C-alpha positions in Angstrom: -45.5 32.8 -40.8 -43.7 35.7 -41.7 -40.3 36.5 -40.3 -41.7 39.7 -38.5 -44.6 37.5 -37.1 -41.9 34.9 -35.4 -39.7 37.7 -34.1 -43.0 39.2 -32.2 -44.3 35.8 -31.1 -40.7 35.2 -29.5 -40.8 38.3 -27.9 -43.9 37.6 -26.3 -43.0 34.6 -25.0 -39.6 35.9 -23.4 -41.9 38.1 -21.5 -44.6 35.8 -20.4 -41.3 33.7 -18.9 -39.8 36.9 -17.4 -43.2 37.9 -15.4 -44.1 34.3 -14.6 -43.7 33.7 -11.0 -40.9 30.9 -9.5 -40.3 29.7 -6.4 -36.7 30.2 -6.4 -35.2 31.8 -3.6 -31.6 33.2 -4.4 -29.3 32.1 -1.6 -27.6 34.7 0.5 -30.3 37.0 -0.3 -30.8 37.6 3.4 -29.0 38.5 6.6 -29.7 34.7 8.0 -28.0 33.3 4.9 -25.1 35.6 5.3 -24.5 34.7 8.5 -24.6 31.1 7.6 -22.2 31.1 4.8 -19.9 32.8 7.1 -20.2 30.3 9.7 -19.8 27.4 7.6 -16.5 29.0 6.5 -14.8 29.6 10.0 -16.3 25.7 10.6 -14.0 24.4 7.5 -11.5 26.3 9.0 -11.5 25.2 12.2 -12.0 21.7 11.5 -10.4 21.1 8.1 -9.7 17.6 6.5 -11.4 15.7 9.4 -14.7 16.8 7.7 -14.2 14.9 4.1 -13.0 11.7 6.1 -14.5 8.8 4.9 -13.9 6.7 8.3 -17.7 5.5 9.1 -17.0 4.5 12.5 -16.3 8.2 13.1 -19.8 9.4 11.8 -21.4 10.2 15.3 -18.2 11.7 17.0 -17.5 13.7 14.2 -21.6 15.1 14.0 -21.1 16.1 17.6 -17.8 17.7 17.4 -19.2 19.9 14.1 -22.7 20.4 16.4 -20.6 21.6 19.1 -18.6 24.1 17.1 -21.8 25.7 15.3 -23.0 26.6 18.8 -19.8 27.9 19.7 -19.6 30.1 16.7 -23.2 30.9 17.2 -22.4 32.0 20.7 -19.7 34.3 19.6 -21.9 35.8 16.6 -22.6 39.5 16.6 -25.6 39.8 14.5 -29.1 39.4 16.4 -30.6 36.2 15.3 -34.0 34.7 16.6 -34.1 31.0 18.2 -35.8 29.9 14.7 -32.9 31.9 12.6 -30.7 29.8 15.1 -31.8 26.5 14.5 -32.3 27.0 10.6 -28.3 27.6 10.8 -27.8 25.1 12.4 -29.6 22.5 10.3 -28.5 23.6 7.1 -25.2 23.7 8.1 -25.1 20.3 9.4 -26.7 19.6 6.1 -24.1 21.4 4.1 -21.2 19.4 6.0 -22.2 16.3 6.8 -25.1 15.5 4.1 -26.0 16.5 0.6 -26.4 20.3 1.0 -29.9 21.7 0.0 -31.4 18.6 -1.0 -30.6 16.8 2.3 -34.1 17.9 3.6 -35.5 16.4 0.7 -33.6 12.9 1.1 -35.9 12.8 4.4 -38.9 13.8 3.4 -40.5 10.3 3.2 -43.2 11.8 0.7 -40.7 12.6 -1.9 -39.5 9.4 -4.1 -37.3 10.9 -6.6 -35.1 14.0 -6.5 -33.8 15.8 -10.0 -31.3 18.5 -10.0 -31.4 20.4 -13.2 -28.3 22.6 -12.4 -27.7 24.6 -9.5 -31.1 26.8 -9.5 -33.6 24.0 -10.5 -34.7 21.3 -8.4 -37.6 19.0 -8.8 -39.0 16.3 -7.0 -41.4 13.3 -7.5 -44.5 13.1 -4.8 -46.9 10.4 -5.1 -46.5 10.5 -8.7 -46.4 13.6 -10.1 -43.1 16.2 -10.3 -43.1 19.1 -8.9 -40.9 22.2 -8.7 -39.2 23.2 -5.1 -37.5 26.3 -3.9 -34.8 24.4 -2.7 -31.4 25.2 -4.7 -27.7 25.5 -4.7 -25.3 28.3 -4.1 -23.6 28.1 -7.8 -22.5 25.1 -10.0 -19.2 24.9 -7.9 -21.5 24.4 -4.9 -23.9 21.2 -7.0 -20.2 20.1 -7.7 -18.8 19.7 -4.6 -22.0 17.4 -3.3 -21.7 15.4 -6.2 -18.0 14.5 -5.9 -19.2 13.7 -2.1 -21.6 11.0 -3.3 -19.0 9.7 -5.6 -16.0 9.5 -3.5 -18.6 7.7 -1.0 -18.8 4.7 -3.4 -14.8 4.7 -5.4 -16.4 6.6 -8.1 -15.7 9.6 -10.0 -17.1 12.2 -12.2 -15.2 14.7 -14.3 -14.6 16.5 -18.1 -12.7 13.2 -18.9 -15.6 10.8 -17.6 -18.7 13.0 -17.3 -21.2 10.5 -16.4 -21.7 8.1 -13.4 -23.9 5.8 -11.4 -23.7 5.7 -7.8 -25.6 5.2 -4.6 -26.1 7.0 -1.4 -25.4 4.7 1.9 -28.8 4.1 2.0 -29.1 2.0 -1.2 -30.8 5.4 -3.0 -29.5 5.3 -6.6 -27.7 8.4 -8.0 -27.0 9.4 -12.1 -25.1 12.4 -12.2 -23.7 14.2 -15.6 -21.8 17.0 -15.8 -20.2 19.6 -18.3 -19.8 19.5 -21.2 -22.1 16.9 -21.5 -24.7 18.7 -19.8 -25.0 22.0 -21.0 -27.2 23.7 -18.3 -25.1 22.9 -15.7 -24.6 19.3 -13.7 -27.6 17.0 -13.7 -28.1 14.8 -10.7 -31.2 12.5 -10.3 -31.3 10.8 -6.8 -33.9 7.7 -7.1 -34.5 7.3 -3.1 -34.4 4.1 -1.6 -37.5 2.8 0.4 -36.5 2.4 4.2 -39.2 -0.3 4.6 -39.6 -1.9 1.4 -43.2 -2.2 -0.1 -44.9 -5.7 0.3 -47.4 -7.5 -1.4 -50.4 -6.0 1.0 -48.8 -2.6 -0.2 -49.2 -3.0 -3.9 -53.0 -4.8 -2.9 -53.8 -1.7 -1.2 -52.2 0.5 -4.0 -54.5 -1.4 -6.8 -51.0 -2.4 -8.4 -52.6 -5.9 -8.3 -55.1 -7.9 -7.4 -55.4 -10.7 -4.8 -55.7 -13.3 -7.4 -52.8 -12.3 -9.3 -50.8 -12.0 -6.3 -51.8 -15.5 -5.2 -51.0 -16.9 -8.8 -47.5 -14.9 -8.7 -46.4 -16.4 -5.2 -47.4 -19.7 -6.5 -44.9 -19.6 -10.0 -42.1 -18.1 -7.6 -42.6 -20.6 -5.1 -42.9 -23.4 -8.0 -39.8 -22.2 -9.7 -40.6 -20.4 -12.5 -38.7 -18.3 -14.9 -39.8 -14.3 -14.6 -39.5 -11.6 -16.6 -40.2 -8.1 -15.1 -40.7 -5.4 -17.7 -41.6 -1.7 -17.9 -40.6 1.7 -18.6 -38.2 3.7 -16.6 -40.0 4.3 -13.1 -42.9 2.1 -13.8 -42.0 0.0 -10.6 -39.8 -3.0 -11.9 -37.6 -3.3 -8.9 -40.4 -2.7 -6.7 -42.2 -5.6 -8.1 -39.1 -7.8 -8.6 -38.5 -7.2 -4.4 -41.8 -8.3 -3.8 -41.5 -11.3 -5.8 -38.0 -12.2 -4.1 -39.9 -12.1 -1.0 -42.0 -15.5 -2.3 -38.6 -17.3 -2.4 -38.5 -20.0 0.2 -36.2 -19.2 3.3 -33.9 -22.4 2.8 -32.8 -21.0 -0.6 -29.7 -19.9 -1.4 -30.0 -16.3 -3.8 -27.5 -14.4 -5.7 -28.7 -11.2 -6.7 -26.7 -9.1 -9.2 -27.4 -5.4 -9.7 -25.4 -2.3 -11.1 -26.7 -0.3 -8.2 -27.6 -2.5 -5.2 -31.4 -1.5 -4.4 -32.7 -5.2 -3.8 -33.9 -5.6 -0.1 -34.3 -9.5 0.3 -35.8 -10.6 3.4 -34.1 -14.1 3.5 -31.1 -15.1 5.4 -28.7 -16.9 2.7 -28.4 -14.1 0.3 -25.1 -13.2 -1.6 -25.4 -10.0 -2.9 -23.2 -9.0 -6.3 -22.6 -5.0 -7.8 -21.2 -4.4 -11.3 -17.9 -1.7 -11.1 -17.4 0.7 -14.0 -13.3 1.3 -15.3 -11.2 3.3 -12.7 -9.4 6.2 -13.4 -7.0 4.3 -15.7 -10.0 2.7 -17.9 -9.4 -0.8 -16.2 -11.0 -2.8 -13.6 -14.6 -3.3 -15.3 -16.9 -6.0 -13.7 -20.0 -6.0 -16.1 -23.0 -7.4 -14.6 -22.3 -10.6 -17.9 -19.3 -11.9 -15.6 -20.8 -11.8 -12.3 -23.8 -13.7 -14.1 -21.1 -16.2 -15.2 -19.5 -16.1 -11.8 -23.1 -16.6 -9.6 -23.2 -20.0 -11.9 -20.2 -21.1 -9.9 -21.4 -20.4 -6.4 -24.0 -22.8 -6.4 -27.3 -20.5 -6.3 -31.1 -22.1 -6.1 -32.4 -18.6 -7.5 -30.1 -16.1 -9.4 -31.9 -12.7 -9.3 -30.8 -10.1 -11.6 -31.6 -6.2 -11.0 -31.9 -5.5 -14.8 -30.7 -7.4 -18.2 -29.6 -4.4 -20.3 -27.0 -5.7 -22.5 -25.0 -9.1 -23.9 -25.8 -10.3 -20.2 -28.9 -12.0 -21.5 -27.6 -14.4 -23.3 -25.8 -15.8 -19.5 -29.2 -15.2 -18.1 -31.1 -17.5 -20.7 -28.3 -20.1 -20.1 -28.8 -20.0 -16.6 -32.5 -20.2 -16.8 -31.8 -23.5 -18.9 -29.3 -25.2 -17.2 -30.9 -25.6 -13.7 -31.4 -22.0 -12.3 -35.3 -22.5 -12.3 -37.2 -20.0 -10.6 -34.7 -17.0 -11.7 -36.3 -13.4 -11.7 -34.9 -10.5 -13.6 -35.9 -6.9 -15.3 -35.7 -5.3 -18.5 -36.9 -2.4 -20.4 -40.2 -2.7 -22.6 -43.5 -1.3 -23.6 -45.1 -4.9 -23.4 -44.4 -8.5 -23.2 -44.0 -9.1 -26.8 -41.6 -6.2 -27.3 -39.3 -7.8 -24.0 -39.1 -10.8 -25.9 -37.8 -8.7 -29.0 -35.2 -6.6 -26.7 -34.5 -9.8 -25.3 -33.3 -11.3 -28.6 -31.7 -7.9 -29.6 -29.6 -8.0 -26.1 -28.6 -11.4 -27.0 -27.1 -10.6 -30.4 -25.2 -8.0 -28.5 -23.3 -10.5 -27.3 -21.3 -11.2 -30.4 -22.2 -14.7 -31.1 -23.4 -15.6 -34.6 -26.9 -17.1 -33.5 -29.6 -17.7 -35.9 -33.2 -16.3 -35.0 -34.6 -19.4 -34.5 -32.0 -20.4 -32.3 -32.1 -17.6 -29.7 -36.0 -17.5 -29.8 -35.8 -21.3 -28.8 -33.5 -20.5 -26.0 -36.3 -17.5 -24.8 -39.4 -20.0 -25.2 -37.4 -22.7 -23.7 -36.0 -20.1 -20.4 -38.7 -17.9 -19.7 -41.9 -19.1 -18.3 -43.8 -15.5 -17.1 -43.6 -11.7 -18.2 -45.0 -9.3 -16.0 -45.8 -6.2 -17.7 -45.9 -2.8 -15.5 -46.8 0.3 -16.7 -46.8 4.4 -15.1 -50.0 6.0 -16.0 -50.5 9.5 -16.7 -52.0 10.1 -13.2 -48.5 8.5 -11.8 -50.0 5.4 -10.7 -48.5 2.0 -11.2 -50.4 -0.6 -12.3 -49.3 -4.3 -13.8 -51.1 -4.7 -16.9 -50.2 -7.6 -18.5 -49.5 -11.0 -16.7 -48.4 -13.3 -19.8 -47.3 -17.1 -20.3 -44.5 -17.8 -22.6 -46.3 -21.2 -24.2 -43.6 -22.1 -26.5 -43.2 -21.7 -30.6 -44.8 -21.7 -33.2 -42.9 -22.0 -36.3 -40.1 -18.9 -36.1 -42.8 -17.0 -33.6 -43.1 -17.4 -29.7 -46.5 -17.6 -28.5 -47.7 -16.0 -25.8 -51.0 -16.1 -23.8 -52.3 -13.6 -21.5 -53.6 -15.0 -18.0 -54.3 -11.8 -16.5 -54.7 -8.2 -18.4 -55.9 -5.0 -17.5 -58.8 -3.3 -19.0 -60.4 -0.5 -19.0 -64.1 -0.2 -17.7 -66.1 2.4 -19.4 -67.5 3.9 -16.4 -65.9 5.9 -13.4 -64.7 3.0 -11.8 -61.5 3.0 -14.1 -59.7 -0.1 -14.8 -58.2 -3.4 -13.3 -56.4 -6.3 -13.6 -58.5 -9.3 -14.2 -58.3 -12.9 -15.3 -59.1 -13.8 -18.9 -60.0 -17.3 -18.1 -57.2 -19.3 -19.7 -55.2 -21.3 -17.7 -51.3 -21.8 -17.8 -50.1 -24.5 -19.3 -47.4 -25.2 -16.5 -50.0 -25.8 -13.5 -49.0 -29.4 -13.2 -45.3 -28.4 -12.9 -45.8 -26.2 -9.9 -47.0 -29.7 -8.1 -43.7 -31.4 -7.1 -42.8 -28.0 -5.2 -46.1 -28.3 -3.1 -48.0 -25.8 -5.5 -51.3 -26.1 -6.3 -53.5 -23.1 -7.4 -57.1 -23.5 -7.6 -59.1 -23.2 -10.9 -61.5 -20.4 -9.6 -58.1 -17.8 -9.6 -58.4 -17.9 -13.6 -62.0 -17.7 -13.7 -62.7 -14.5 -16.4 -64.6 -11.8 -14.0 -66.7 -8.7 -14.8 -66.3 -5.5 -13.3 
């Protein structure tokens, strides 16, 4: 293509973008927004620093003071406003002062599972597995940074030019990632993965088609029978959800220690100790890594260790825990297939700086891990368990795997489903001491 042709194509693309419709509604573009901003400033002047305290015990009192102050300011407002406009102003000011500004309504929306802010004027959400843009937006970059700083300060984290990336969480447990300039080139980015107020159960996974009944019964037997299980998958594929469901199968009389970067697991058992890693403070000190927490967990007399995600040298300590009497441990990691999960685990062990031969690492993996559960997110937004794979052992220098359940596609319109391969796992006899007996019919290969 010639230079003139490329210039013409670029001009046409720019014109098309300019003509494309957008959902964005500029803040302050109508009279109601002007009143809202004016009242918001007056309220901040009247209540002062009490708006920014972290005392949760006074949250209800602060909420009532904010609403009383709002009603008083609205009563003195000379601009004519309808009842709907007044309600809108109250809602938006309360969201701004006590919540998370323009995205507070999205966080309350039960159909929204993820909120993605790409700069102050571009907000996207995920609903039912699909991403869509919404009309909400921030006033400017400073407004977005205030909300990010508020989120971080509540959990003792900070974000600035010296430390432009942060992982945090909301009071309800929702996971937050923020990245600000100069790393983020088009304005600060904020990603919030919402925390389910009611955790999904195995019944929900069955109704969504993520699992079938035979696979669910098999997994329950494996957890009760203290098999070590690794849940593998990509970002947003549902690994933590699956881990939550699996942890629900742990008997109530066992002591569980959970280790996470950001606390997301919702265990129903009574005897649970929850640990969370900690990044460095403003002086670069005070870091508590997942690896250190795994080591410490071994001294806490756990029956089970549940690691939210292994992503670094903590894999070595996790394998050691699985191999030293802590059977039934559960964890997740990022990988595209069960075989890739083994390779990534080996790589993470090497990150520990130990000069170990590959054969020794693979021996450890084959001895420690009993089952790999692969979960994938499909193009239509659905999440499915695609492999339930047993780690059989070593053959030469290779870790041997065999699929117990496998997701297969049908040739007709019914789509795919998870089905048994007809192979029975080798560890069935090891489940018997825990009172777990799985019927052979679970593993009978079935047609469509």
